[in-house]
GUDOMAR-609298 format. One record per residue (C-alpha): residue in three letters; residue number from 1; x negated, z negated, y negated. Coordinates in steps of 0.25 Angstrom, whole numbers, padded with zeros to 4 digits. Example, Ala and Ser with C-alpha at 12.3 -4.5 7.8 and 13.67 -1.06 7.14 Angstrom:
% GUDOMAR-609298
{type: ALA, seq: 1, east: -0049, up: -0031, north: 0018}
{type: SER, seq: 2, east: -0055, up: -0029, north: 0004}
This chain:
% GUDOMAR-609298
{type: MET, seq: 1, east: 0000, up: 0001, north: -0001}
{type: ILE, seq: 2, east: -0005, up: 0003, north: -0014}
{type: GLU, seq: 3, east: -0006, up: -0009, north: -0025}
{type: LEU, seq: 4, east: 0004, up: -0009, north: -0036}
{type: THR, seq: 5, east: -0004, up: -0005, north: -0048}
{type: LEU, seq: 6, east: -0001, up: -0008, north: -0062}
{type: LEU, seq: 7, east: 0002, up: 0006, north: -0065}
{type: THR, seq: 8, east: 0012, up: 0008, north: -0054}
{type: LEU, seq: 9, east: 0020, up: -0003, north: -0057}
{type: LEU, seq: 10, east: 0021, up: -0002, north: -0072}
{type: ASN, seq: 11, east: 0025, up: 0013, north: -0071}
{type: PHE, seq: 12, east: 0036, up: 0010, north: -0058}
{type: VAL, seq: 13, east: 0042, up: 0000, north: -0067}
{type: GLY, seq: 14, east: 0039, up: 0009, north: -0081}
{type: ASP, seq: 15, east: 0048, up: 0020, north: -0073}
{type: ASN, seq: 16, east: 0059, up: 0009, north: -0070}
{type: PHE, seq: 17, east: 0060, up: 0003, north: -0082}
{type: CYS, seq: 18, east: 0063, up: 0016, north: -0089}
{type: GLU, seq: 19, east: 0072, up: 0019, north: -0081}
{type: TYR, seq: 20, east: 0081, up: 0005, north: -0082}
{type: ARG, seq: 21, east: 0078, up: 0008, north: -0096}
{type: SER, seq: 22, east: 0085, up: 0021, north: -0095}
{type: ILE, seq: 23, east: 0097, up: 0014, north: -0090}
{type: GLY, seq: 24, east: 0098, up: 0004, north: -0099}
{type: TYR, seq: 25, east: 0092, up: -0008, north: -0096}
{type: ASP, seq: 26, east: 0085, up: -0017, north: -0105}
{type: ASN, seq: 27, east: 0069, up: -0018, north: -0104}
{type: TYR, seq: 28, east: 0069, up: -0031, north: -0098}
{type: LYS, seq: 29, east: 0079, up: -0027, north: -0088}
{type: SER, seq: 30, east: 0072, up: -0013, north: -0085}
{type: LEU, seq: 31, east: 0060, up: -0020, north: -0085}
{type: LEU, seq: 32, east: 0064, up: -0031, north: -0074}
{type: LEU, seq: 33, east: 0071, up: -0020, north: -0065}
{type: SER, seq: 34, east: 0057, up: -0012, north: -0066}
{type: TYR, seq: 35, east: 0050, up: -0022, north: -0061}
{type: SER, seq: 36, east: 0061, up: -0025, north: -0050}
{type: ASP, seq: 37, east: 0059, up: -0011, north: -0046}
{type: ALA, seq: 38, east: 0045, up: -0013, north: -0046}
{type: SER, seq: 39, east: 0045, up: -0023, north: -0037}
{type: VAL, seq: 40, east: 0055, up: -0018, north: -0026}
{type: LYS, seq: 41, east: 0045, up: -0006, north: -0027}
{type: TYR, seq: 42, east: 0032, up: -0013, north: -0027}
{type: GLY, seq: 43, east: 0034, up: -0026, north: -0020}
{type: PRO, seq: 44, east: 0036, up: -0038, north: -0031}
{type: LEU, seq: 45, east: 0022, up: -0044, north: -0026}
{type: ASP, seq: 46, east: 0016, up: -0032, north: -0030}
{type: VAL, seq: 47, east: 0023, up: -0030, north: -0042}
{type: LYS, seq: 48, east: 0021, up: -0046, north: -0048}
{type: LYS, seq: 49, east: 0006, up: -0043, north: -0044}
{type: VAL, seq: 50, east: 0003, up: -0033, north: -0050}
{type: ILE, seq: 51, east: 0010, up: -0039, north: -0064}
{type: GLU, seq: 52, east: 0003, up: -0051, north: -0063}
{type: LYS, seq: 53, east: -0011, up: -0043, north: -0060}
{type: SER, seq: 54, east: -0010, up: -0036, north: -0072}
{type: ASP, seq: 55, east: -0015, up: -0035, north: -0087}
{type: ASN, seq: 56, east: -0007, up: -0030, north: -0099}
{type: PHE, seq: 57, east: 0004, up: -0029, north: -0091}
{type: LYS, seq: 58, east: 0013, up: -0030, north: -0102}
{type: VAL, seq: 59, east: 0005, up: -0018, north: -0110}
{type: ALA, seq: 60, east: 0005, up: -0009, north: -0097}
{type: ALA, seq: 61, east: 0021, up: -0011, north: -0094}
{type: ILE, seq: 62, east: 0024, up: -0008, north: -0108}
{type: ALA, seq: 63, east: 0014, up: 0005, north: -0108}
{type: ILE, seq: 64, east: 0020, up: 0011, north: -0097}
{type: ALA, seq: 65, east: 0035, up: 0008, north: -0100}
{type: ALA, seq: 66, east: 0030, up: 0014, north: -0115}
{type: ILE, seq: 67, east: 0026, up: 0028, north: -0106}
{type: LYS, seq: 68, east: 0038, up: 0028, north: -0097}
{type: CYS, seq: 69, east: 0050, up: 0026, north: -0106}
{type: PRO, seq: 70, east: 0045, up: 0022, north: -0121}
{type: GLN, seq: 71, east: 0059, up: 0022, north: -0127}
{type: TYR, seq: 72, east: 0061, up: 0008, north: -0120}
{type: ILE, seq: 73, east: 0050, up: 0002, north: -0125}
{type: LYS, seq: 74, east: 0049, up: -0006, north: -0138}
{type: ASP, seq: 75, east: 0039, up: -0011, north: -0146}
């Protein structure tokens, strides 16, 4: 099995986040649903491990979301 990386996780979450936002959920609900989906796909322990070990996680997550669906990202 290939180890889950921060980039893989954030790309998956970013796509789902944009989909949830496009159907009308707010940022917080979209984010929670996206990470829930990632936990189903990759396993909750792997997702948790990537988040815990990542530096500048917030900056990277915002950057991915801003690239994928900038219309939903506010200052």
